[in-house]
C-alpha positions as CSV (number, residue, x, y, z in Angstrom):
1,M,0.1,0.2,-0.2
2,D,1.5,3.4,-1.0
3,D,1.6,6.4,1.1
4,R,-1.5,8.3,-0.7
5,T,-3.5,5.2,0.5
6,D,-2.9,5.1,4.2
7,A,-3.2,9.0,4.3
8,R,-6.7,8.6,2.6
9,K,-7.6,5.6,5.2
10,D,-7.6,8.5,8.0
11,E,-9.6,11.2,5.8
12,K,-13.6,11.3,5.5
13,Q,-14.2,10.5,1.8
14,D,-16.6,12.8,-0.4
15,H,-18.3,11.4,-3.3
16,A,-21.7,12.0,-4.8
17,H,-24.4,9.4,-5.4
18,E,-27.0,9.4,-8.0
19,H,-30.4,8.4,-7.0
20,E,-33.3,7.3,-8.8
21,H,-35.3,10.3,-7.3
22,G,-33.5,12.8,-9.2
23,Q,-32.1,14.1,-6.3
24,D,-28.3,13.8,-6.0
25,H,-26.3,15.0,-3.1
26,E,-23.2,14.3,-1.6
27,H,-22.5,11.6,1.5
28,L,-19.1,11.7,3.9
29,H,-18.1,8.3,4.8
30,D,-15.3,8.2,7.0
31,H,-13.9,4.6,5.7
32,D,-12.4,3.7,2.9
33,H,-14.2,1.5,0.5
34,M,-10.4,-0.9,0.0
35,H,-10.4,-1.4,4.0
36,E,-7.9,-4.3,5.5
37,H,-8.5,-6.4,8.6
38,G,-5.8,-7.2,11.0
39,H,-7.7,-10.8,11.4
40,K,-8.8,-12.7,8.3
41,H,-12.9,-13.2,8.8
42,S,-13.7,-16.7,8.9
43,H,-17.9,-16.7,9.0
44,Q,-20.2,-19.6,9.8
45,N,-23.1,-18.0,7.4
46,T,-21.5,-16.5,4.3
47,K,-24.1,-18.5,2.0
48,A,-26.6,-17.8,4.2
49,V,-26.6,-14.0,4.0
50,L,-25.3,-14.6,0.1
51,N,-28.7,-16.1,-0.3
52,R,-31.0,-13.4,2.0
53,L,-29.3,-10.7,-0.1
54,S,-30.2,-12.8,-2.9
55,R,-33.5,-13.1,-2.5
56,A,-33.6,-9.7,-0.9
57,S,-32.3,-8.3,-4.4
58,G,-34.6,-10.0,-6.3
59,H,-37.8,-8.7,-4.4
60,L,-36.4,-5.1,-4.7
61,E,-36.1,-5.5,-8.4
62,A,-39.9,-6.8,-8.2
63,V,-40.7,-3.8,-6.0
64,K,-39.3,-1.6,-8.8
65,R,-41.8,-3.1,-11.7
66,M,-44.5,-2.4,-9.0
67,V,-43.8,1.5,-9.4
68,E,-42.9,0.9,-12.9
69,D,-46.0,-0.6,-13.8
70,G,-48.1,1.9,-11.5
71,K,-49.7,-0.9,-8.8
72,D,-51.2,0.9,-6.1
73,C,-48.9,2.7,-3.5
74,S,-50.1,0.8,-0.7
75,D,-49.1,-2.6,-2.5
76,V,-45.6,-1.0,-3.1
77,L,-45.1,0.1,0.3
78,I,-46.2,-3.1,1.8
79,Q,-43.5,-4.7,-0.4
80,L,-41.1,-2.3,0.2
81,S,-41.5,-2.7,4.1
82,A,-40.8,-6.6,3.5
83,V,-37.4,-6.0,1.6
84,I,-36.3,-3.6,4.4
85,A,-37.1,-6.0,7.3
86,A,-35.2,-9.0,5.2
87,L,-32.2,-6.8,4.9
88,N,-32.3,-5.6,8.7
89,S,-32.7,-9.6,9.3
90,T,-29.6,-10.3,7.3
91,G,-27.6,-7.3,9.1
92,K,-28.6,-9.2,12.4
93,V,-27.3,-12.5,11.1
94,I,-23.9,-10.6,9.9
95,L,-23.7,-9.0,13.1
96,A,-24.2,-12.1,15.3
97,D,-21.9,-14.1,13.1
98,H,-18.7,-11.2,13.3
99,I,-19.6,-10.7,17.4
100,S,-18.8,-14.4,17.2
101,N,-16.0,-14.9,14.9
102,C,-14.3,-11.3,14.5
103,I,-15.0,-9.7,18.0
104,V,-14.0,-12.9,20.0
105,D,-10.9,-12.9,18.3
106,A,-10.4,-9.0,18.7
107,I,-10.9,-9.5,22.5
108,E,-8.3,-12.2,22.5
109,S,-5.5,-10.5,20.7
110,D,-6.9,-7.1,22.9
111,D,-7.7,-5.3,19.4
112,R,-9.7,-2.0,20.8
113,A,-9.6,-0.8,17.0
114,A,-11.7,-3.5,16.1
115,I,-14.1,-3.2,18.8
116,E,-14.6,0.6,18.4
117,K,-15.3,-0.5,14.6
118,L,-18.0,-3.0,16.1
119,N,-19.6,0.1,18.1
120,T,-19.2,2.4,14.7
121,A,-21.3,-0.4,12.9
122,I,-23.9,-1.1,15.2
123,D,-24.7,2.7,15.4
124,R,-25.2,3.0,11.7
125,F,-27.1,-0.1,11.5
126,I,-29.8,0.7,14.1
127,K,-30.4,4.3,12.8
């Protein structure tokens, strides 16, 4: 990793996202999208998480088609809430797996940074 990459890891990253609602805006991120970890990730539920994400993605595409087809707004909202619930449920699986594996390893190796990152992730996840 070069010095520029190391310097960027500590900076907030500012970049724009284009949204379908037509209102572009910028987001500040205080993490590097290409981050490294001090330990190897060993997760028990990777396949289940990927399956859940695939199902949620397919469900979201169906909701998008409902909007394109002019379906009833109440029906769209109900289906959208199901997608959100599926993503939240998947997040809980990831969180539990992370605690069971990565955080246990971090505690055993006194890796306080990993614990702080978990706290930050939890704060963002439950917003």
